[in-house]
C-alpha positions as CSV (number, residue, x, y, z in Angstrom):
1,M,-25.7,-6.8,31.5
2,S,-26.2,-10.5,32.1
3,E,-23.5,-13.2,32.2
4,P,-23.3,-15.5,29.2
5,S,-24.8,-18.9,29.7
6,G,-22.7,-22.1,29.9
7,R,-24.1,-23.1,26.5
8,A,-23.0,-19.8,25.0
9,I,-19.5,-20.1,26.4
10,A,-19.3,-23.7,25.2
11,A,-20.5,-22.7,21.7
12,N,-17.9,-19.9,21.6
13,E,-15.1,-22.3,22.7
14,T,-16.2,-24.8,20.0
15,T,-16.1,-22.1,17.3
16,Q,-12.6,-21.0,18.4
17,K,-11.4,-24.6,18.4
18,A,-12.9,-25.2,15.0
19,S,-11.3,-22.1,13.6
20,E,-7.9,-23.1,15.0
21,L,-8.3,-26.6,13.6
22,F,-9.2,-25.2,10.2
23,E,-6.1,-23.0,10.2
24,R,-3.8,-25.9,11.1
25,I,-5.4,-28.1,8.4
26,E,-5.0,-25.4,5.8
27,A,-1.3,-24.9,6.7
28,R,-0.7,-28.6,6.5
29,R,-2.5,-28.9,3.1
30,T,-0.5,-26.0,1.7
31,E,2.8,-27.5,2.9
32,Y,1.8,-31.0,1.6
33,N,0.8,-29.8,-1.8
34,L,3.2,-26.9,-2.5
35,V,6.3,-27.2,-0.3
36,R,7.2,-30.8,0.3
37,P,9.2,-32.8,-2.4
38,H,7.1,-35.0,-4.7
39,S,8.6,-38.2,-6.2
40,A,6.6,-37.5,-9.4
41,L,8.5,-34.2,-9.8
42,G,11.9,-35.7,-9.4
43,R,11.9,-35.1,-5.6
44,L,11.4,-31.3,-6.2
45,A,8.8,-29.3,-4.4
46,P,6.1,-27.9,-6.8
47,S,7.4,-24.4,-6.1
48,Q,10.8,-25.5,-7.4
49,F,9.5,-27.6,-10.3
50,R,7.1,-25.0,-11.8
51,P,9.8,-22.4,-12.8
52,L,11.9,-25.2,-14.5
53,Q,8.9,-26.2,-16.6
54,Q,7.9,-22.7,-17.4
55,T,11.5,-22.0,-18.6
56,K,11.4,-25.0,-21.0
57,S,7.9,-24.4,-22.4
58,G,7.4,-20.7,-21.9
59,Q,3.9,-21.5,-20.6
60,S,2.4,-22.1,-17.2
61,T,2.5,-25.7,-16.0
62,N,-0.5,-27.6,-14.7
63,L,1.2,-29.8,-12.2
64,R,-1.7,-32.3,-12.2
65,L,-0.6,-33.4,-15.7
66,V,3.0,-34.1,-14.8
67,Y,4.2,-37.6,-14.1
68,S,7.4,-39.4,-13.6
69,E,8.8,-41.8,-16.2
70,G,10.6,-44.6,-14.6
């Protein structure tokens, strides 16, 4: 069995780094969009805000349509 070439090793390392970067970006995107407080939601995280709105209306809330008055 032959040893992998330098180019193959570099390509594998690049793929691993890209995969790790994608995972980090996805984790940050999730935290930014779902966990952190939003001023437009009264400083609540969407995960905290959604149940409050569903309780009031009885329907699922599309958070993109919610805005802050004031």
